[in-house]
C-alpha positions, 0 to 999 in steps of 0.5 A, spaced: 523 506 881 518 500 880 512 500 884 506 496 882 505 489 885 501 483 882 501 476 886 499 469 884 497 465 890 497 457 889 496 452 894 492 452 901 489 457 905 496 457 909 499 459 903 494 465 902 495 468 909 503 468 907 501 472 901 496 477 905 502 478 909 507 480 904 502 484 900 500 488 906 507 490 908 508 492 901 502 496 901 503 499 908 510 501 904 507 505 899 506 499 893 500 499 889 497 492 888 494 490 882 490 484 880 492 485 872 499 481 871 500 485 865 500 491 869 504 489 874 512 491 875 513 486 880 510 479 880 510 475 886 508 467 885 507 464 892 508 456 890 505 450 893 510 444 893 505 439 896 504 433 891 506 432 884 500 436 880 501 442 885 508 442 883 507 442 876 502 448 877 507 452 880 512 451 875 507 452 869 505 459 873 512 461 874 513 460 866 506 464 865 508 470 869 515 470 866 512 472 859 510 478 862 517 480 863 518 479 855 511 483 853 509 486 859 511 491 864 514 486 869 521 487 871 522 483 877 519 476 878 519 473 885 518 466 887 516 464 894 513 459 898 513 451 899 516 449 892 522 455 892 523 453 900 524 445 898 527 446 891 531 453 890 537 450 887 534 446 882 529 452 880 535 457 880 538 453 875 532 451 871 528 458 871 534 464 870 528 469 869 526 469 876 530 475 880 528 472 887 527 466 890 524 466 897 522 460 902 516 460 907 519 464 913 520 471 914 515 474 910 517 481 912 524 480 910 521 478 903 517 484 903 524 488 905 528 485 900 523 487 894 523 494 897 531 494 896 530 491 889 525 496 887 530 502 890 525 504 895 529 507 901 524 507 907 521 501 910 516 499 915 516 492 917 510 492 921 506 485 919 499 488 916 495 483 912 491 485 906 486 480 905 485 477 899 478 474 901 472 478 901 472 483 906 467 479 911 471 472 911 478 471 913 483 465 915 486 465 922 492 461 922 494 459 929 500 455 928 505 453 922 509 447 921 507 440 923 510 434 928 506 429 925 511 426 920 506 422 916 510 418 911 507 420 905 508 428 907 513 433 905 510 439 909 515 438 915 521 438 911 518 444 908 515 448 914 519 445 919 516 443 926 510 445 929 510 452 932 503 454 935 502 462 936 501 465 942 494 465 944 494 473 946 497 474 939 492 470 935 486 473 939 489 480 937 489 478 930 482 475 930 479 482 933 483 486 928 480 482 923 473 483 926 474 490 927 475 491 919 469 487 918 470 480 918 464 476 920 467 469 919 473 466 921 476 460 919 481 457 924 487 453 920 494 450 921 497 444 918 494 441 924 489 445 927 487 440 933 494 440 935 495 447 937 498 448 943 501 441 944 508 444 943 507 450 948 503 446 954 503 438 952 496 438 950 491 441 945 489 448 947 484 449 941 478 448 945 480 454 950 482 458 944 475 457 941 472 459 947 476 465 947 474 467 940 467 466 941 467 472 946 469 477 940 463 481 939 461 482 932 464 475 930 458 471 927 461 464 925 468 461 927 469 455 923 475 449 924 479 446 918 485 441 918 484 437 925 488 431 926 483 425 928 487 423 935 486 430 937 479 431 935 476 428 942 469 429 946 472 435 949 473 439 942 466 437 940 463 439 946 466 446 946 464 447 939 457 445 940 457 449 946 459 455 943 453 458 938 459 462 934 463 456 933 459 452 927 457 445 927 462 443 922 469 440 922 474 438 917 478 431 920 482 428 914 483 421 916 487 419 910 484 412 911 480 407 915 484 401 915 489 400 921 495 397 917 495 402 912 494 408 918 500 405 921 504 405 914 502 412 914 505 413 921 498 416 923 496 416 930 490 413 932 486 408 929 480 406 925 476 405 931 477 412 934 475 415 927 468 411 928 467 413 935 468 420 934 464 421 928 458 417 932 459 422 938 459 428 934 452 426 930 449 423 937 451 430 940 448 434 934 445 430 929 446 436 924 454 436 925 457 437 918 464 432 918 468 433 912 475 429 911 480 427 905 482 420 904 488 417 900 487 411 895 493 407 892 498 408 898 503 403 897 501 396 899 494 398 899 490 391 898 483 390 894 481 388 901 484 394 905 481 399 899 474 395 900 474 397 907 475 404 905 469 403 900 464 400 905 466 406 910 465 411 905 458 408 902 456 408 910 455 415 910 461 417 914 462 424 911 458 429 909 464 432 905 470 428 902 476 430 898 479 424 895 487 424 892 491 418 889 497 417 893 503 421 890 510 419 892 514 425 894 521 426 894 525 424 901 519 421 904 519 414 907 513 412 903 516 414 896 521 408 898 516 403 900 515 396 896 509 395 894 507 401 890 501 401 886 500 402 879 497 409 877 491 406 873 489 402 879 490 408 883 485 412 878 480 407 878 480 407 886 479 414 886 473 414 881 470 409 885 470 413 892 468 419 888 462 416 885 460 413 892 461 420 896 457 423 890 451 419 892 452 420 900 452 427 898 446 427 894 443 423 900 445 428 905 443 434 901 436 431 900 435 431 907 436 438 908 430 440 903 425 444 907 429 446 913 431 453 914 438 455 915 442 462 915 446 463 909 451 468 908 450 471 901 457 471 897 455 473 890 450 474 884 450 470 878 446 470 872 441 474 876 441 469 882 444 470 889 448 465 892 451 463 899 453 458 904 450 456 910 454 453 916 454 447 913 459 449 907 466 452 908 468 457 903 472 455 896 471 447 898 464 446 899 458 447 894 453 453 895 446 455 896 443 458 890 437 463 892 431 465 889 433 472 888 438 478 887 435 483 892 440 481 897 447 484 899 454 480 899 456 479 906 449 479 909 446 474 913 439 471 910 434 466 912 433 461 907 428 455 906 431 449 902 427 447 896 431 443 892 438 439 892 443 436 887 449 432 888 453 438 891 449 444 891 442 446 894 437 451 892 433 455 897 428 461 897 429 467 902 424 468 907 
């Protein structure tokens, strides 16, 4: 009977939640969880299949973990997640060292199958998450799948149409996490602001945020992965009204040129994007807005790229992720005429990143001398570091503190003393 399980979770925070569910169920059934792959008797790789680089990382990780079947203690190698969901047949032929492939659905079923292969007898399928984040923060997934059908994106092909989870179940999970010590909940889905549209025909995210804000002991609620046309005045007002909902929102716009947005099959317009950003900043000047954009989408002209450049240079976003367009199998954009040369894509990416670096530095410098509440996340080289409401975990910069005499998971008042391109420094007061 094999018992010790190791997990490698790749890709986005939605994947991480799937991994946490599988680990939680296995732990609840007597399996021992280890972070040392050389000690693991069962290794699970939760793969990402979103873009080419993510696919390659997943393949490389599978091959790396397969080595432990030769020179480690591993006797059961499991591949789950987006890549496995989409390319299972091909992967089975190419990777005979993998014992079990599983997709993105039914994490309890995967845990039960692992239990069978490990030759354990009793099994309880109760859905229990084992957090892989620090104990004071967690992701709260409120839906799965996506209805947007952007022409460049394979997510609907992998995860299917949007299914919003019932609000009472979401709130129950939130309370369970908070009772376990979580102080910051990050609300996620493939399309967070579309939550509830499949249930009631309109976004229920504002109502959900109102209910989450009532949970005692919960300090911060953060919202990621919203969709521009469902980010409206009502949502922004709800966020500002609730003190526990931090003034931070992630709105992946992908582009600002209307013709490109149409070819991407993105709802909404550049005008709406500009209007909602202006509205948020007017209502709360300290509102932090994060986004992502894609450069080099098929047919993107120099003029259309210039329009995006000017928008970014104007300080549209405090935080920005930039990607080059990647043609994905079975997506309409991959078959479009006017594919852009890779060298051109890379040059455009570098231009946007350079522009955003200056914007980020400018915004950070404006924060010098301000006082913020910081969640302490760790100590490095004799100094503590953490995040304020303005920094999301794992994707944004940090605030370095002038002391190590604080505890991880605590909130402390900090005066910002110095700014760099992405990080800040401050003194505890």
